N, C-alpha and C positions, 0 to 999 in steps of 0.2 A: 254793257257794264262800264266800258271805258269812257263812253260819252257821259254817263252819269257821274263818274268820278271827276272828269274834267269840269263838268258843270258845277259840281260841289266845290272844287278848288277855286273856280272863278268867283263863285258867290262869297267864299271865305276871303278871297283877296279884296273884293269890293267892300266887304265889311271891315276888313283890316285897315283899308285906306281911311275909313271914317273913324275907326276906334283908336288907332295908334296915337294921333295927337292928343286925344283925351287921356290915353294911357300915360303919356308923359306928364300930364297935369297931375294925375293921381300919384305917380311915382315921385314927383317933386315934393308933393305934400308929405309923403312918407319920409323922404330924405331930410326935409326941413323940420320934421317933428322932433321935439325934445321931451324928455321925462324929468321932472324935478325929483331929485333924490335927497333924502335926509339920512345921513350916515351917523351911526353911533359906534363908538369904540366898544368892542366886546369887553365885558367886565373882567374876564380872566387876563386881559392884556393891559389893564390899567395898573400902573405901578406907583401912582402918586395918591396922596390923601384926597386931593380935590379931583372930582370927576369932570372931564372936559365937556363943554357944550357940544351939541351935534354940529356936524359940518354939512352945509348945503351945496349942491352943485346941480348943474343941468347936464344931462347926458343925452346925446343924439339917439333916437330910436334905432338907427342903423349901426350904432357904435358898440364896440366891445368894452365892457366895463373896466377891465384892468388898465386900459389905455388912458383912463381919466382919473385914476386914483392917486396920482402923484401929489397934487396939492393936499388931498385929505391925509395921506400918509405923513407928509411933512407937518401938517397941523397937529396930528395926534401923537407924533413921535416923542415929544417931550413928556408925555404922560405914560409912555410904554417902554419896556426894555428895548435895548438895541436890536434891530432886525437885520438879519444877515443879507437878505436879497429879496427881489421881487417875488420869488417863488413862494415866500412865506405868507404873502397877503392873499386873502380870499374874503368873499362876501356871502352872507346868508340872509335868507328871508324866512322868518318864523321857523327857524331850525333846519331849513332846507338850503344846503350849499348851492349857490348859483353857478351854473356852468358858464365859465368865462368865454367859451368858444361859441356861444349863442348870442346874437345881437340883443341888446337890452330890451328893445321893443317887443321882441318875441317872448322873452321871459316875463315881462310885465303883463302881456296879454294872456299868457298861460296861467300865471300864478296870482296876480293881484286883482283886487276889486278896482274897477275903473274909477271909483270915487276916491280911492286911497291916494291922494296926492297932497304933499309930496310922498313918494314911495319910501317907507321907513325900512332901511336896511341896516345890517350890523356888519362892521368891518373888523376882521380878525387880522392880527399881525403875527400870528404864530399858529402852530398846530394844523398845517395844511392837510385837508382830508384826502390823501392821495388814493384812497380806495373808492372815492366817490367822484373826484374831479380829475380831468386830464392834467398831467404835469404842465406847469407854466414857468417859463424862465425869461420873461420879458417880451418886448414887442416882436422880436424875431419869431417867437413861438406863435403868436397870434397871426402874423403875416403868413407863416408857413401853413398853418391850418386853413386860413382863408383860401389860399390858392389850391390846396388839396380839395377843399369843398367845391371850389369853382370847377375844377376838373371833373368832379363827379357829376355836377349839375349839367355841364356841357355834354358829358357822355350820355346822360339820360335824355337830353334834348335832341342831340344830333347823332348819337350812336358812336361818338368818338370825342376824345379830349384834345384832339389835334389843334383846335383853335387856341387853346390855352398854351399848349406846348410851343406854338409858333409865335407867341408874343415876344417882342424884343424886351431887353432889360428896361429900357426907357418906358415902354408901354406898361410893364408890370409895376414899375415905380409909380407911374401916374395913377394907375388903378388903385394901388394900395393907399396912395396919398388921398384919393377921393374917399376911401373908406375911413381912413384915420381922421380926416377933417370933416367928414359927413357933407361933402360937396357934390350935389347932384350935377352941377355943370361939368365938373371935372370927370365924374363918372360917365356922363353921357358922351363926352368926347373920347374917353379912354375905352369904353365898351363897344365902340363901333366895330372894331376888329373881331369881337366875339359874337355880335348879334346880326351884323349886316349879312343879308342873303348873298350867296355866291352867284345865284341865278336871278335874273330880272323877272319882274311881273309875277303872275300866279305861280310859276314854277318855283319861285323862291320859297313858297309856303311848304312845298313838298320836302324840303330839306329837314324840317323839324319832325322828329318822330313822336315827341311828346311835348305838349305845351302846358305850362302851369296855369291853373285856373283858380 
């Protein structure tokens, strides 16, 4: 039985040596992907007689939507009552509040018709649905949630979140900058400490308890 397991690991390692370069190509395509978005201001937030024209923007598939709403909020603000803070802004699609802590590419794939481009969304500047969405108080909230999710994913993959806990402040800053800027090159450099096998050769594959497919 042990010989069979060793042979299976060796075959997996040989396959991995071939697949990993291709995997990087696919991941780069995902990181470089953008979704064109058409934002309209919610009717209940319009305080002027003239209705504003929609605001268009490109959002990275790997991006968190609130991080890209600043220009849209500034554009619509003159047509809306004063807004107290970031926590009041939220976005919906056909009556469904979009979960800000999920990357936009995932939301688009789950909810939208792939032919629906640009993606027509509605921006609200008041009435945050706190019973349907997690509280949001700016970029620090998104960053905190990202690293909490990262710890969970590392625990699933390796049985421990130690790899995240051992990151230096500089490494965490670089990793978050990669997410914020949707930079695959920065991500690839910053994620080495998370994904690099501690053991060399086929033994390195045995460290992973679960591998996403």
